[in-house]
C-alpha positions in Angstrom: 15.0 110.2 93.4 14.0 113.7 92.4 16.6 116.4 93.0 15.1 119.4 94.7 16.0 122.6 92.9 18.2 125.0 95.0 19.6 128.4 94.4 23.1 128.0 93.0 26.0 128.3 95.4 24.0 129.1 98.5 25.7 127.9 101.7 24.8 126.1 104.9 27.1 125.0 107.7 27.0 122.4 110.4 29.6 122.5 113.2 30.0 119.8 115.8 31.6 120.9 119.1 32.7 119.4 122.4 31.3 120.5 125.8 34.2 120.8 128.3 34.4 121.2 132.1 36.0 124.5 132.9 38.3 123.0 135.5 39.5 119.7 134.1 38.9 120.3 130.4 37.3 116.8 130.3 34.2 116.2 128.2 31.1 116.9 130.3 27.6 115.7 129.6 25.9 119.1 129.8 24.0 119.1 126.5 20.8 118.4 128.6 21.4 121.7 130.5 21.9 123.5 127.2 18.6 122.2 125.7 16.7 122.9 128.8 17.6 126.6 128.5 18.0 127.3 124.8 15.1 127.2 122.3 17.3 128.1 119.3 16.5 125.5 116.5 20.0 126.1 115.1 21.4 124.4 118.2 20.9 120.6 118.0 21.5 117.4 119.9 24.2 115.0 118.7 25.4 111.4 119.3 27.1 112.3 122.6 25.7 114.0 125.7 29.0 116.0 125.8 28.5 117.3 122.3 26.3 119.8 120.5 25.8 120.7 116.8 25.3 124.2 115.4 23.6 124.5 112.1 22.7 127.4 109.8 19.9 128.0 107.4 20.4 128.7 103.7 22.8 131.7 103.2 23.8 133.7 100.1 27.5 133.6 100.9 30.1 132.0 103.2 30.4 135.3 105.2 26.7 135.3 105.9 26.7 131.6 106.9 29.6 132.2 109.3 27.9 135.2 110.8 24.8 133.2 111.5 26.9 130.4 113.0 28.6 133.0 115.3 25.3 134.1 116.7 24.2 130.7 117.7 27.6 129.9 119.2 27.6 133.1 121.2 24.3 132.2 122.8 25.7 128.9 124.1 29.0 130.4 125.2 27.2 132.9 127.3 25.4 130.1 129.0 28.7 128.4 129.6 29.8 131.3 131.8 27.0 130.4 134.2 27.0 126.6 133.9 30.8 126.2 134.1 31.6 124.8 130.6 33.6 125.7 127.6 33.1 124.8 124.0 35.9 123.3 122.0 36.1 122.5 118.3 38.6 120.0 117.0 38.3 116.6 115.3 39.1 114.7 118.5 39.4 115.3 122.2 43.1 114.8 123.0 42.8 112.7 126.1 39.2 111.7 126.7 38.5 108.0 127.6 35.7 106.7 125.3 34.5 104.2 128.0 33.5 107.2 130.3 31.5 109.0 127.7 27.6 108.9 127.6 25.6 108.4 124.4 22.5 110.6 123.9 19.3 108.6 124.7 17.9 108.6 121.1 16.4 105.6 119.3 18.5 106.2 116.2 21.7 106.6 118.1 21.0 103.5 120.2 20.2 101.5 117.1 23.5 102.5 115.5 25.4 101.6 118.7 23.8 98.2 118.6 24.9 97.7 115.0 28.5 99.0 115.2 29.4 98.0 118.7 33.0 98.8 119.7 33.7 100.8 116.6 31.0 103.4 117.6 32.0 103.3 121.2 35.3 104.9 120.2 33.6 107.7 118.2 34.8 110.7 120.1 35.0 112.6 116.8 33.7 115.9 115.6 33.3 117.3 112.1 32.4 120.4 110.0 29.9 119.9 107.2 29.3 122.4 104.4 26.3 122.3 102.0 26.4 124.1 98.6 23.3 124.6 96.6 22.8 123.5 92.9 19.9 124.0 90.6 19.6 120.4 89.2 21.0 116.9 89.4 23.3 117.2 86.4 25.3 120.2 87.8 25.2 118.7 91.3 26.7 115.5 90.1 29.5 117.3 88.2 30.3 119.2 91.4 30.2 116.1 93.4 32.7 114.4 91.2 35.0 117.4 91.4 34.7 117.5 95.2 35.7 113.8 95.4 38.9 114.8 93.6 39.6 117.8 95.8 38.5 116.4 99.2 42.2 116.3 100.4 42.3 120.2 100.1 39.5 120.5 102.6 41.0 117.9 104.9 44.4 119.5 104.9 43.0 122.9 105.7 40.8 121.6 108.5 43.1 119.0 110.1 42.8 119.3 113.9 42.9 115.9 115.4 46.5 114.6 115.9 45.9 113.4 119.5 43.6 110.6 120.6 43.3 108.9 124.0 46.4 110.7 125.3 48.7 109.9 122.4 50.1 111.8 119.5 48.9 109.6 116.6 51.4 111.0 114.1 48.4 111.8 111.9 47.1 115.4 111.5 43.5 114.2 111.0 43.1 111.0 113.1 39.4 111.7 113.2 39.1 110.6 109.5 40.8 107.3 110.3 38.3 106.5 113.0 35.4 107.5 110.8 36.6 105.2 108.0 35.9 102.2 110.1 32.2 102.5 109.3 31.1 100.6 106.1 29.4 103.7 104.5 32.1 106.3 105.4 35.2 107.6 103.8 35.9 108.8 100.2 33.1 107.6 97.9 33.3 106.6 94.2 32.6 109.0 91.4 29.5 108.5 89.3 29.3 108.9 85.5 25.5 109.7 85.8 23.0 110.5 88.4 21.1 107.2 87.9 24.1 105.3 89.3 23.9 107.1 92.6 20.2 106.5 92.8 20.6 102.8 92.0 23.3 102.4 94.7 21.1 104.2 97.3 18.0 102.1 96.4 19.9 98.8 96.7 21.2 99.7 100.1 17.8 100.8 101.2 16.0 97.7 99.8 18.6 95.5 101.7 17.6 97.2 104.9 21.0 98.6 105.5 19.9 102.3 105.5 16.7 104.1 106.1 17.5 107.4 104.5 20.4 109.5 103.1 21.3 110.3 106.7 22.7 106.8 107.0 25.2 107.4 104.1 28.3 109.0 105.8 30.5 109.6 102.8 33.1 112.4 102.9 30.9 114.1 100.3 27.4 113.1 99.4 24.6 114.3 97.2 21.6 115.6 99.1 18.7 115.6 96.6 16.3 116.3 99.4 18.0 119.6 100.1 19.2 120.4 96.6 22.8 120.5 97.8 26.1 118.7 97.7 27.3 118.2 101.3 31.0 118.1 102.2 31.7 116.0 105.3 35.4 115.4 105.2 36.5 118.3 107.4 37.6 118.1 111.0 35.8 120.5 113.3 37.7 123.7 113.7 37.5 126.5 116.3 38.4 129.4 114.0 35.5 131.2 112.3 38.0 132.6 109.8 39.1 129.1 108.8 35.4 128.0 108.6 34.8 130.9 106.2 37.8 129.9 104.2 36.6 126.3 103.9 33.1 127.3 102.9 34.6 129.7 100.3 36.6 126.8 98.8 33.4 124.8 98.6 31.7 127.6 96.6 34.8 128.2 94.4 34.9 124.6 93.4 31.1 124.6 92.9 31.4 127.5 90.4 34.4 125.9 88.7 32.5 122.7 88.2 30.2 124.6 85.8 33.1 125.0 83.3 35.6 122.2 84.3 35.3 118.8 82.6 35.5 116.3 85.5 37.2 113.1 84.5 36.5 109.9 86.5 39.8 108.7 88.1 41.0 105.6 89.8 39.4 105.4 93.3 42.7 104.3 94.8 44.2 107.7 93.7 41.6 109.5 95.6 42.1 107.3 98.7 45.9 107.8 98.5 45.6 111.6 98.2 43.2 111.7 101.2 45.7 109.7 103.2 48.5 112.1 102.3 46.4 115.1 103.4 45.4 113.4 106.7 49.0 112.4 107.4 51.0 115.5 106.2 48.4 118.2 105.6 49.2 120.8 103.0 52.7 119.3 102.5 51.2 115.9 101.5 51.6 114.7 97.9 48.6 115.2 95.5 48.5 112.8 92.6 46.7 113.8 89.4 46.7 112.9 85.7 49.2 115.6 84.9 51.7 114.5 87.5 52.4 114.9 91.2 52.3 118.1 93.2 51.4 118.9 96.9 48.0 119.6 98.4 49.1 123.2 99.2 50.3 123.9 95.6 47.2 122.4 94.1 45.1 124.6 96.4 47.0 127.7 95.2 46.3 126.7 91.6 42.6 126.3 92.2 42.3 129.8 93.8 44.4 131.3 90.9 42.2 129.6 88.3 39.0 130.8 90.0 40.3 134.4 90.1 40.9 134.3 86.4 37.5 133.0 85.5 35.1 134.4 88.1 36.4 136.5 91.0 33.0 136.9 92.6 34.4 135.9 95.9 37.5 137.9 95.7 37.6 139.0 99.4 36.8 135.6 100.8 39.4 134.1 98.4 42.0 136.3 100.1 41.0 134.7 103.4 41.5 131.3 101.9 45.0 132.3 100.5 46.0 133.5 103.9 45.1 130.2 105.5 47.4 128.3 103.2 50.4 130.1 104.7 49.2 129.6 108.3 49.8 126.6 110.5 46.7 124.3 110.8 45.0 123.7 114.1 46.6 120.3 114.2 50.1 121.8 113.8 49.4 124.3 116.6 48.3 121.5 118.9 51.5 119.5 118.2 53.7 122.6 118.8 51.9 123.3 122.0 52.5 119.8 123.3 56.2 119.9 122.3 56.4 123.1 124.3 54.4 122.2 127.4 54.1 118.4 127.5 50.6 119.2 128.8 47.5 117.8 127.0 45.2 120.3 128.9 47.2 123.1 127.3 46.6 121.3 123.9 42.9 121.4 124.5 43.0 125.1 125.2 44.3 125.6 121.6 40.9 124.5 120.3 38.5 126.5 122.6 35.9 128.4 120.7 36.3 132.1 121.3 34.1 134.9 119.9 36.9 137.3 119.6 38.7 135.1 117.0 
C-alpha cells in the first residue's frame, strides 16, 4: 500500500456534532433540512439523522484549520435560527434514548447496523478527528507509534462525555467505552515497520471483514491514501479554542517524532493509560518506562520539550498550556449537574457558540 506524500505537519479537522431541538434539547433528525439548504462540501452526512460532520481541507496550521471549521459551523448555526435547532458538541448526549434515534438511510450505515446489531444501536457518540501530514511512510509510522503512547493526553484534554442515558457514568469520557465495543476500535498496537501494518490491513480485507481503511476505527490510524496520520481518540468538544489546542498537540508530537526514538511498549500499558485518562482526565496516572506520573504532568513535559527543540508553534502552544489549567468540558458538565440537578442545563454547557 503506497503512502501518498503529504506536506509535513499540515492539518485537517473533522468535528461530529449533535442537532438539538431548541425547546426540549433532545436530538432532532434535522440533518435532511440542513442538506436540502446547504451546498457546502465541508458539511457532511453522518450515521445519525440528528448528527452532522464538519470537515476542513488541508491547512498549514492549527489556527487556519480552526478558522475554516468556524466558517462552516457559522453557516449551519445561522440556519438553526430559522429552523429551530441548536448544535451541540460533546462525546455523548446526556439523556437521549437510543431507541428513539433514527439512522441515516445509507447503504454503508445500514450494512454496519446489520453487522453490529445492538452495539451500534447504542452509538449516540460523537468525536473529533485530527489529520497531520507526513512526507513518507517511515516518518508517518514513527509518529503513529508516538501517538499511540500519548493518546491519553488527547483524551484527557477532550473528555466531554460523563453522562449517558440520563446517568452520570463516573467516567469523564464514556464515549470511548462505547466505541471500544467494536472489534476494530480502541487503542491499536504499535508496529516495528510499515509492512506489518500493510499485512494486517490486507489480511482483514482478504477475509472480507473490511472494505477500506474507513472500516478500521482505531484511536489513531495511518491513512496512506491521504498521506496523514489520523487521531480519532478525542471526544467532540464545543470550544474552538480547545480544538485548536488539541490540533496543536498533534502537530507538536508530529514534529517531536522526527527526533524522538519511539520504543515499542507493552500494549497493556497503553490500554491502562487510556483508561486512566478516560476515568480521571488530566489527574489520571500515566505509566512509562521511566516511572509513573500523571497525564497532566506528562503533557507539561511534552510542551516544555517542544519549546526547547522547536518553538515554531509558540503562540498555539500557549493555548495548549492554558487548557491544562482549565476544567475540561466533562468536569464543567458534572459541576453543572451538581448545581442544578438538571440534564437540560448540562446540555447547554456543550452548545456550539461562535462567540467562544
